[in-house]
C-alpha distance (Angstrom), angle and dihedral (degrees) to the residues before:
residue distance angle dihedral
M1 . . .
A2 3.80 . .
D3 3.79 122.4 .
R4 3.79 86.6 -101.5
P5 3.80 106.8 39.3
R6 3.78 116.0 -142.5
I7 3.79 110.7 -109.5
G8 3.79 125.7 -145.3
I9 3.80 118.6 -169.3
F10 3.78 123.9 -160.0
G11 3.79 103.6 -154.6
A12 3.80 127.9 48.3
G13 3.77 95.6 -160.9
K14 3.79 127.2 109.2
V15 3.81 95.3 -65.0
G16 3.78 95.6 45.1
T17 3.79 95.6 46.6
A18 3.82 94.6 44.3
L19 3.79 89.4 51.1
A20 3.81 90.7 46.5
R21 3.81 91.0 55.4
L22 3.80 92.0 51.5
L23 3.79 92.1 47.6
L24 3.80 93.1 47.7
D25 3.81 90.8 49.7
A26 3.81 88.2 52.2
G27 3.80 91.7 53.7
Y28 3.79 101.6 -100.5
E29 3.79 126.9 142.2
V30 3.80 107.0 -122.2
A31 3.79 133.7 -167.6
L32 3.79 124.4 -173.1
T33 3.76 134.2 -163.6
G34 3.77 126.5 -174.8
S35 3.76 141.7 -172.8
P36 3.81 116.4 -54.1
R37 3.81 85.0 -123.1
Q38 3.80 92.2 56.0
T39 3.79 104.5 107.0
A40 3.80 125.2 -150.3
L41 3.80 91.5 10.8
D42 3.80 92.3 162.6
L43 3.80 90.6 55.7
L44 3.80 93.1 45.1
V45 3.80 93.3 51.6
A46 3.80 92.5 44.6
V47 3.81 88.7 56.3
V48 3.82 103.1 38.9
A49 3.82 101.6 28.0
P50 3.80 107.3 22.5
G51 3.77 110.8 -170.1
A52 3.79 95.5 32.4
R53 3.79 117.5 115.7
V54 3.79 121.6 -128.6
A55 3.81 111.0 -135.5
T56 3.76 140.4 173.4
A57 3.78 115.4 -108.6
D58 3.81 91.5 -103.8
D59 3.80 93.6 48.5
L60 3.79 91.8 46.3
V61 3.80 92.5 54.1
A62 3.80 92.6 44.6
G63 3.81 93.1 51.6
A64 3.81 101.8 38.9
D65 3.79 129.8 91.8
V66 3.80 91.6 -174.0
I67 3.81 123.3 30.0
V68 3.80 122.2 -158.2
V69 3.80 118.3 -158.8
A70 3.81 104.8 -152.5
V71 3.80 101.6 157.5
P72 3.81 126.6 121.5
F73 3.80 108.6 -78.8
G74 3.78 93.6 -113.4
K75 3.81 89.7 56.1
A76 3.81 94.0 53.1
P77 3.84 93.7 97.8
S78 3.83 88.7 60.3
V79 3.81 91.1 62.9
P80 3.85 112.0 97.2
W81 3.80 97.5 -113.0
D82 3.79 91.5 163.5
A83 3.82 88.8 66.6
F84 3.81 93.5 57.4
D85 3.82 98.9 82.8
G86 3.79 109.3 149.6
R87 3.82 93.6 -2.3
I88 3.78 125.9 125.9
V89 3.80 104.3 -118.0
V90 3.81 122.7 -169.2
D91 3.79 112.5 -153.4
A92 3.80 105.8 -151.0
T93 3.80 95.2 164.4
N94 3.80 127.7 119.0
Y95 3.78 129.9 -157.4
W96 3.81 107.3 -130.2
P97 3.83 112.0 176.5
P98 3.86 91.8 -167.6
V99 3.83 87.1 59.4
D100 3.80 104.0 25.3
G101 3.79 97.1 34.4
H102 3.79 118.9 -128.7
I103 3.79 111.0 -51.6
A104 3.79 106.3 -157.2
E105 3.81 96.3 -153.7
I106 3.82 89.9 53.7
D107 3.80 95.2 43.1
D108 3.80 90.8 50.0
D109 3.81 96.1 44.4
P110 3.83 114.9 93.4
R111 3.81 91.7 -155.1
T112 3.78 125.0 93.6
T113 3.78 114.3 -98.8
S114 3.80 90.7 -108.4
E115 3.79 90.8 53.2
V116 3.79 86.8 54.4
H117 3.80 90.4 51.3
A118 3.80 91.5 46.0
G119 3.78 87.9 55.8
W120 3.80 90.0 61.1
N121 3.81 88.2 68.3
P122 3.81 116.1 8.8
A123 3.82 88.8 -175.6
A124 3.81 91.3 66.5
R125 3.81 116.7 92.6
L126 3.79 96.5 -129.3
V127 3.79 123.8 -165.2
K128 3.80 126.5 -178.6
S129 3.80 113.0 -140.1
L130 3.82 145.4 113.4
N131 3.80 90.3 48.7
H132 3.79 99.6 96.8
L133 3.79 99.5 68.6
G134 3.79 127.1 60.9
Y135 3.79 121.6 -109.8
H136 3.82 88.2 -117.4
D137 3.82 89.3 58.9
M138 3.80 96.4 49.8
E139 3.79 97.1 82.1
D140 3.82 97.2 24.8
D141 3.81 93.7 54.9
A142 3.81 100.9 38.4
L143 3.81 110.5 114.1
P144 3.82 136.3 172.0
A145 3.80 118.9 -90.3
G146 3.78 112.3 -82.7
S147 3.81 95.4 27.9
P148 3.83 107.8 141.9
L149 3.80 92.8 -135.6
R150 3.79 95.8 47.3
R151 3.79 112.2 141.2
A152 3.81 121.1 -127.9
L153 3.79 127.7 -131.9
A154 3.79 124.3 -165.1
V155 3.78 126.4 -130.0
V156 3.80 118.3 -159.8
G157 3.78 129.9 175.3
D158 3.77 143.1 122.8
D159 3.84 93.9 -110.3
A160 3.82 110.3 76.1
E161 3.81 94.1 -164.0
A162 3.81 91.4 51.5
R163 3.80 89.8 50.3
A164 3.81 89.9 52.5
V165 3.81 92.7 51.2
V166 3.80 91.7 50.3
A167 3.80 91.3 44.6
A168 3.81 90.4 56.1
I169 3.81 90.2 51.4
I170 3.81 91.3 50.2
D171 3.80 90.4 51.2
D172 3.81 90.6 49.8
I173 3.81 93.4 52.9
G174 3.81 94.0 51.5
F175 3.80 111.5 -85.5
D176 3.81 136.8 102.2
P177 3.81 108.9 -113.2
V178 3.79 119.0 -138.9
D179 3.79 119.2 -162.9
G180 3.79 106.0 -134.6
G181 3.78 96.8 -179.0
A182 3.78 124.4 -137.6
L183 3.78 124.4 27.8
V184 3.80 92.3 -111.1
N185 3.81 87.8 69.5
G186 3.80 88.6 67.3
C187 3.80 88.7 89.4
A188 3.82 88.0 85.8
L189 3.82 89.7 60.0
E190 3.80 96.9 53.2
P191 3.84 125.8 99.4
G192 3.78 111.6 -77.6
H193 3.81 92.6 25.0
P194 3.82 130.4 105.3
A195 3.81 104.0 -93.3
F196 3.78 98.6 39.3
G197 3.78 113.3 115.7
R198 3.81 95.1 -11.2
E199 3.79 125.4 129.8
L200 3.79 102.8 -130.5
S201 3.78 135.2 166.0
A202 3.79 119.1 -126.2
T203 3.81 90.9 -101.2
E204 3.80 92.2 49.8
L205 3.79 93.2 47.3
E206 3.81 92.6 46.8
G207 3.80 89.9 52.8
L208 3.78 92.8 47.5
L209 3.80 92.8 50.1
E210 3.79 91.3 47.8
A211 3.79 90.9 51.0
E212 3.78 90.4 50.0
R213 3.81 90.9 51.5
V214 3.79 89.8 52.8
V215 3.80 92.2 48.8
A216 3.80 91.9 46.3
A217 3.79 90.6 51.6
C-alpha cells in the first residue's frame, strides 16, 4: 500500500462527498461511485468534490486500497461485498428505523450492524468508523493535529492493522483517532448509543468506550 492509500467511496450523497473533500484536501486520491439512478454524477462530483474521480463499482474496487461504504443503510446489500476480499472496508452506515423502517433481521440480530456486514464477506477487513458524526460536522469540526478542541473519532475492527490504516486517515483529515478494539465494540458508535453524534475529546471517547466494554462484559 502506498503512503497515501487510494480511497474508493460507495455513496455520492452528502456523507460521501463531504468525506471526499476532506480526503482530497489531505492529499488523497479519491474515487466515488453513486446509485445507478443518480443522474449527471460526473457533473455533481465536479461541482461538490472537484478532483475526485467518478468510477464504476468494479473500477472503484479494483483501484482502491481502502473502501468506504457511505450509502443509506437500506442500500448496503446492493454494495458488492463479495468483491472486497482482502480490502480494508470502512463501514460508515447507520441503521435508522425512522428512515429505513424496521428491518426484522437487524432488529432480531444480537450483533452490531457492522458485524452483520462483516458476515457478508469474512475475507474483507472491516472497520467501523466515520458513522458517528454528521456530514455537516465533517468539515466544520476538522482541525489540525494538536488543536486543543480537536474532535475524536473511534475506529473499531477485528484487524489491528486495518484499524491503524484507518486511524492514520482520520488523523490526516482533521480528527483524533481512538482505537476502540474489536468490532463488537462498535455498538457504542451506533444511533442511540453513547458516542453517536457527540463532540468528544480523545480522552473522553476512550473513557466512554472503556465503560461500554465493561458494561458489555
